[in-house]
C-alpha positions, -999 to +999 in steps of 0.1 A: -087+246+076-067+216+089-034+224+105-008+197+095+024+186+111+048+163+093+073+140+110+101+128+087+116+146+057+135+118+041+126+099+009+088+104+010+084+133+033+091+161+007+062+147-015+039+147+015+049+182+025+043+195-010+009+179-014-004+189+020+010+224+015-008+228-018-042+215-006-066+244-002-081+230+030-047+224+047-020+245+063+014+229+067+024+243+100+054+223+111+080+198+099+101+177+123+132+158+113+162+146+133+187+153+105+201+188+102+207+184+064+170+175+059+158+203+081+179+228+061+163+214+029+128+217+044+135+254+054+146+263+019+117+246+003+090+258+027+103+291+042+070+299+059+068+265+077+082+259+112+110+233+110+121+216+142+142+186+154+117+173+180+087+151+169+069+160+202+065+195+189+042+179+163+025+151+181+016+171+212+013+206+198-020+226+203-017+242+168-017+208+150-049+190+139-033+162+116-001+144+123+016+129+093+041+101+102+068+094+075+096+079+096+111+043+098+085+016+105+097+009+141+088+044+151+053+045+137+035+030+167+048+053+193+045+085+172+009+076+161-001+066+196+011+098+211-006+119+184-039+100+187-037+103+225-034+141+221-065+143+199-048+144+165-060+127+133-031+106+120-018+097+085+008+070+088+031+057+061+030+020+051+036-004+066+013+009+094+032-006+124+058-033+132+032-058+146-005-066+142-010-061+179+003-025+176-020-018+147-051-031+166-042-008+196-040+022+173-074+013+158-090+011+192-075+044+203-086+062+172-121+048+175-124+057+212-115+093+204-135+096+172-103+104+152-094+095+116-065+070+113-054+066+077-026+045+062-008+058+031-013+032+004-007+056-024-012+032-053-049+029-044-053+065-057-036+060-090-057+061-122-046+025-130-058+010-097-090+030-097-097+017-132-089-019-120-114-015-092-140-002-116-135-032-139-135-058-110-166-043-094-185-043-127-176-079-134-158-070-166-130-096-159-154-122-147-145-146-118-109-138-109-085-167-111-051-153-103-030-122-096+006-123-107+029-094-097+065-085-104+079-056-084+117-055-088+145-029-090+180-023-079+175-009-044+163+011-025+176-010+004+160-005+038+179-009+070+150-019+093+127-041+071+131-067+044+121-066+008+086-080+016+078-054+042+091-027+019+074-037-014+046-061-007+023-036+011+017-020-023+003-053-038-013-065-006-032-033-002-043-033-039-057-068-035-074-058-003-089-028-021-101-049-050-114-079-031-120-068+005-108-089+034-107-122+017-070-134+021-068-167+039-032-179+040+003-171+030+036-188+020+069-170+016+104-179+005+133-155+003+170-150+009+194-122+020+228-116+005+243-090+028+253-086+064+220-072+075+204-106+074+173-091+058+158-108+027+164-088-004+148-113-028+115-130-020+086-149-035+052-147-018+020-166-025-013-156-010-044-178-011-078-160-012-114-170-010-131-185-042-099-203-053-080-171-062-043-173-059-018-144-060+019-145-065+044-117-058+080-115-070+099-089-049+135-080-055+160-053-045+188-069-067+174-067-102+193-050-130+161-037-145+130-021-129+097-038-135+063-030-121+040-054-138+008-072-128-013-097-147-049-105-135-066-135-150-103-137-151-130-160-166-141-133-190-111-112-197-075-107-186-057-075-176-021-064-177-010-034-156+025-020-165+031+009-142+062+019-162+043+023-195+027+058-194+011+053-228-007+021-220-006+014-183-036-010-185-043-034-213-074-056-213-073-088-233-105-106-244-087-139-241-093-170-220-102-207-221-136-221-230-140-254-213-165-281-224-171-315-209-191-331-238-170-363-235-180-369-199-161-369-167-129-384-181-121-358-208-122-320-207-121-301-239-104-267-235-105-242-264-085-210-263-106-178-268-087-152-287-102-117-289-091-081-291-070-060-268-078-025-258-062+000-235-087+022-216-080+059-208-064+062-173-065+095-154-030+109-148-037+130-117-011+127-090-022+100-067-009+116-035-028+148-042-060+127-045-052+109-013-046+141+007-080+154-006-096+121+004-084+124+039-096+160+042-131+149+031-130+119+054-123+141+084-148+168+074-176+142+068-166+120+098-164+090+075-140+061+077-116+060+047-113+027+029-075+028+037-082+031+074-065+015+103-085-018+098-072-021+063-037-013+074-039-039+101-049-066+076-018-058+056+003-061+088-012-095+095-002-106+060+033-093+065+037-110+099+025-143+083+053-140+056+078-136+085+066-168+100+066-186+067+101-174+060+113-188+094+098-222+085+111-227+049+079-216+032+053-231+056+017-223+049+005-198+075-032-190+082-040-154+085-052-137+117-087-122+117 
């Protein structure tokens, strides 16, 4: 039985508490939050759980095996470092840390102590993304040409990070999961419209190996909510609409057949129009699957695919977008 302590009971914390509390191999022992209103809510929801105002009573406590960090990004490093230093496995919300250097330090600390460090990229455990992974690995889409994502809504505004750091980790982590560490360079453009100075609208392009290009439209100021991704491949094309519960994924047998019968100076391209089908996608709660995955990773002493190294790759991409933004969309090569 893993004894779990949660730090942060804000937007995402209640979902984490519920899923860890309901897992048969976990015992939610303690919840820490600085805000009295949130502590009161936690006590009402989990009357048998110790609720405190001091994160140290989670990170350093002898009766905690796993520390779950669900606090603002700038606090992640110190909390996770303390927990790892005290021999705790750590689950940290995305983005993992504020800098790539911090992420690398946490990875080294976790490895030196033989502890599991896992970053919460929940979308990787959705039925849709698992189906996408299955299709890509099986070569059903063929060679991938592009990844085009729109992730827009009205809010939720963050006070400490811009719209890229808030929303792009979802898509960056999905691409990393589908393709492995193959991102090479990034460009980013964006603008902020309020006194915080943080970008609330942004457009990011990522260049991958094998001539694959990905584009991400990220926006906190949209009157409509869209969560839509198009993946173009040489064999088939895929549309993922996360807001369509009936047909989250559609696979199109469409593309272009290219011939060069006329020699080097003329290329004949013929559209290929085939059928569309929507595969069955499991509807199990992703966070529940992710909690179970961490439990098994710890029990089997296996590195999760959303480990610290994967989280650090996302931070490297986010830092590159910051540099590109500062330089009017300059192409920035990614750190290894």
